C-alpha positions in Angstrom: 0.0 -0.1 0.0 2.9 2.6 0.9 4.2 2.0 -2.5 0.9 2.4 -4.3 0.5 -1.3 -5.5 -2.9 -1.8 -4.5 -3.6 -4.7 -6.4 -0.5 -6.6 -5.3 -1.5 -5.4 -1.7 -5.0 -7.3 -2.3 -3.5 -10.2 -3.5 -1.1 -10.7 -0.6 -3.9 -9.8 2.1 -5.9 -12.5 0.2 -3.2 -15.1 0.5 -2.5 -14.0 4.0 -6.0 -14.8 5.0 -5.9 -18.2 3.1 -2.8 -19.3 5.1 -4.1 -18.1 8.3 -7.0 -20.4 7.8 -4.9 -23.2 6.8 -2.6 -23.1 9.8 -5.8 -23.0 12.1 -7.1 -26.0 10.3 -3.7 -27.8 10.5 -3.3 -27.3 14.2 -7.1 -28.5 14.9 -6.2 -31.5 12.9 -2.8 -32.2 14.2 -4.2 -32.2 17.6 -6.9 -34.4 16.5 -4.8 -36.9 14.8 -2.2 -37.2 17.8 -4.9 -37.1 20.7 -3.7 -34.3 22.3 -5.4 -31.0 23.6 -2.4 -28.5 23.1 -0.6 -27.0 20.3 1.8 -29.5 18.7 5.3 -28.3 18.3 5.4 -30.1 14.9 2.3 -31.4 13.2 4.0 -34.6 12.1 5.2 -35.4 15.7 2.6 -34.1 18.0 5.0 -33.1 20.6 4.7 -30.6 23.5 6.8 -27.4 23.0 5.3 -24.3 24.9 8.7 -22.6 24.6 8.4 -22.8 20.7 4.5 -22.0 20.8 5.2 -18.5 22.5 6.0 -17.2 19.1 2.2 -17.2 18.5 2.2 -14.1 20.8 5.5 -12.5 19.8 6.9 -11.9 17.7 4.3 -13.3 15.6 1.0 -11.7 16.9 -1.1 -14.2 15.4 -2.4 -15.8 19.0 -6.0 -15.4 17.6 -5.4 -17.7 14.8 -4.7 -20.4 16.9 -7.7 -22.4 18.4 -8.2 -20.7 21.7 -8.7 -24.1 23.8 -5.4 -25.5 22.4 -3.5 -22.5 23.2 -4.7 -21.8 26.8 -4.1 -25.5 27.4 -0.8 -25.3 26.1 0.3 -23.1 28.7 -1.7 -24.6 31.6 0.2 -27.7 30.8 3.5 -25.8 30.8 2.7 -24.3 34.1 1.7 -27.7 35.6 5.0 -29.0 34.4 7.0 -26.0 35.5 5.5 -26.3 39.2 6.0 -29.9 39.5 9.6 -29.5 38.7 9.9 -26.5 40.9 8.5 -28.1 43.8 10.4 -31.1 43.3 7.4 -33.5 42.3 8.8 -35.1 39.4 12.5 -35.9 38.4 14.7 -33.8 36.1 18.0 -33.2 35.3 18.4 -30.2 33.1 16.3 -27.5 31.0 17.1 -24.5 28.6 16.4 -21.3 29.9 14.8 -20.3 26.6 11.8 -20.8 28.8 12.2 -17.2 29.9 10.3 -16.1 26.7 7.2 -17.9 28.8 7.4 -14.9 31.1 6.2 -12.5 28.6 3.6 -14.9 27.2 2.1 -15.4 30.6 2.0 -11.4 30.9 0.1 -11.3 27.6 -2.3 -14.0 28.9 -2.9 -11.7 31.9 -1.1 -14.3 34.5 1.0 -11.8 36.5 1.7 -13.8 39.6 2.3 -16.9 37.5 5.0 -14.6 35.2 6.8 -13.6 38.6 7.0 -17.1 39.9 8.8 -18.1 36.6 11.2 -15.2 36.8 11.9 -16.0 40.7 12.7 -19.6 39.6 15.0 -18.7 36.6 17.0 -16.2 38.4 17.9 -18.7 40.7 19.6 -20.6 38.2 21.9 -18.0 36.9 25.5 -19.8 36.9 27.7 -18.8 38.7 25.4 -17.2 41.2 25.9 -13.5 41.1 27.3 -13.3 37.5 23.6 -12.0 36.1 23.7 -14.5 33.2 22.2 -17.8 32.1 24.0 -20.7 30.2 22.0 -22.4 27.2 21.4 -25.4 29.3 21.0 -25.4 33.4 21.4 -28.6 35.3 19.7 -29.3 38.5 23.2 -30.2 40.3 25.4 -27.1 39.5 28.7 -29.2 40.1 27.8 -32.2 37.5 30.0 -31.9 34.5 27.8 -31.4 31.8 27.0 -29.6 28.3 26.1 -25.9 29.1 26.4 -24.3 25.9 27.4 -20.7 25.6 27.7 -19.0 28.8 26.6 -16.1 29.0 24.0 -17.1 26.4 23.0 -14.0 24.4 19.7 -15.6 22.7 18.4 -16.5 26.3 19.3 -13.1 27.3 17.3 -11.6 24.7 14.3 -13.9 25.7 14.5 -12.5 29.1 14.8 -8.8 27.9 11.8 -9.1 25.9 9.6 -10.7 28.6 10.6 -8.1 31.1 9.8 -5.2 28.4 6.3 -6.9 27.9 5.7 -6.3 31.8 6.1 -2.6 31.3 4.7 -2.2 27.7 4.1 -4.3 24.6 2.0 -3.9 21.1 -0.9 -5.8 20.9 -0.6 -6.3 17.0 -4.4 -7.2 16.8 -5.3 -3.6 17.0 -2.0 -1.8 17.4 -2.2 -0.7 20.9 0.2 -0.4 23.5 -0.7 -2.4 26.7 0.7 -0.7 29.7 2.1 -2.2 32.9 0.1 -5.5 32.6 3.0 -7.6 34.2 3.6 -5.1 37.0 2.9 -6.9 40.5 1.0 -4.9 43.0 3.9 -5.0 45.7 6.2 -2.8 43.3 4.3 0.0 44.1 5.0 -0.2 47.8 6.5 1.6 49.7 7.9 4.5 47.4 6.6 3.4 43.9 8.7 2.9 40.7 9.3 4.7 37.2 10.6 3.5 34.0 11.8 5.9 31.4 12.4 5.7 27.8 10.6 2.3 27.2 11.0 1.8 23.4 8.1 0.9 21.5 7.2 0.6 17.3 5.4 4.0 17.8 8.1 5.9 20.1 9.0 6.0 23.8 6.9 5.7 26.8 7.4 6.8 30.4 5.7 5.3 33.2 5.5 6.2 36.9 3.4 4.6 39.9 3.5 6.3 43.1 1.4 5.7 46.3 -0.6 8.5 47.6 -2.7 7.9 50.5 -5.3 5.4 49.7 -4.6 5.8 45.8 -1.9 4.9 43.6 -0.9 8.2 41.2 -0.3 6.6 37.7 1.5 9.1 35.2 2.2 8.0 31.5 3.9 10.4 29.3 5.9 10.2 26.2 5.9 10.8 22.5 4.3 7.5 21.4 1.3 7.7 19.3 0.3 4.1 18.5 -3.0 3.6 15.9 -5.0 1.5 18.7 -4.1 4.0 21.3 -3.1 3.0 25.2 -4.4 0.2 27.2 -4.2 0.1 30.9 -5.7 -3.4 32.0 -7.0 -4.9 35.1 -6.3 -4.5 37.8 -4.9 -1.0 37.3 -8.0 0.0 35.6 -10.1 -0.7 38.6 -12.0 2.0 39.9 -9.8 4.6 37.8 -10.3 8.2 37.9 -8.7 10.1 35.1 -7.1 13.7 36.4 -7.9 15.7 33.1 -10.3 15.5 30.4 -12.9 12.7 30.6 -12.8 12.1 26.6 -9.2 11.2 27.1 -9.9 7.8 28.5 -12.7 5.3 28.9 -13.2 2.0 30.8 -14.4 -0.8 28.8 -14.1 -4.7 29.7 -11.9 -4.1 32.6 -9.5 -2.2 30.5 -8.8 1.9 30.4 -8.8 2.7 26.8 -6.6 5.9 26.6 -6.6 8.1 23.4 -3.2 9.9 24.0 -0.5 11.0 26.3 0.2 12.5 28.6 -2.3 11.4 31.2 -2.6 11.1 35.1 -4.8 8.4 36.7 -5.6 7.7 40.2 -6.4 4.1 41.1 -7.7 2.7 44.5 -4.9 0.4 46.1 -5.7 -3.1 46.1 -6.1 -3.4 49.8 -8.7 -0.7 49.5 -10.9 -2.3 46.9 
């Protein structure tokens, strides 16, 4: 479209729609053939690979193409495996910290506390302790001689960085909106609050500030970003929100505060006051 080739753009759009339909049908059929309730890592194998399935969310932005029941069960199944491993309920010898990308996916699913629990577990497996790095493979026994891959591992580090950025802001590709603070835990606001400046997005930088004030939390959002879908402040930060400024600047719909433009100040009743 930018080049003025409208006919070609129309053809590509048609092929894109057809391909999305084919992918959805393939996923459903593969799950049926293999007798599974999750997204198969490979259509011919029917294997379980939640870490790879995260690309449906990012960078693919195609989560709506994947059958919803299969998508959700994929990550519910991963969560059950993760908690069994963490809590010593199953035997395991190693894993790859590529799983850090699950943190960002959990944020997008609205599983804030689960995302935090993943991070807490992975941080304990930085090797050597205190070096702020992950190897490509982490063994349960840190003293066991084994293959560890590169250390530090830049790909693993990039998964971590992307996931943490998702906690603060990410692009919802389905409507071009920027979703703000969806992964921020409540207790980050206590006792003095926090701020994050110059968060990079495809539409420009965003600054966030959360500060407790009495029974409220004052949220200030500034920056030059101008996404086509506006800004989204999701539950729980959208609960009982009052906008300091023009009433036309933001509206509450389906548990999300839809913000037209920045800057904006928002007051939210704190969780223990709701």
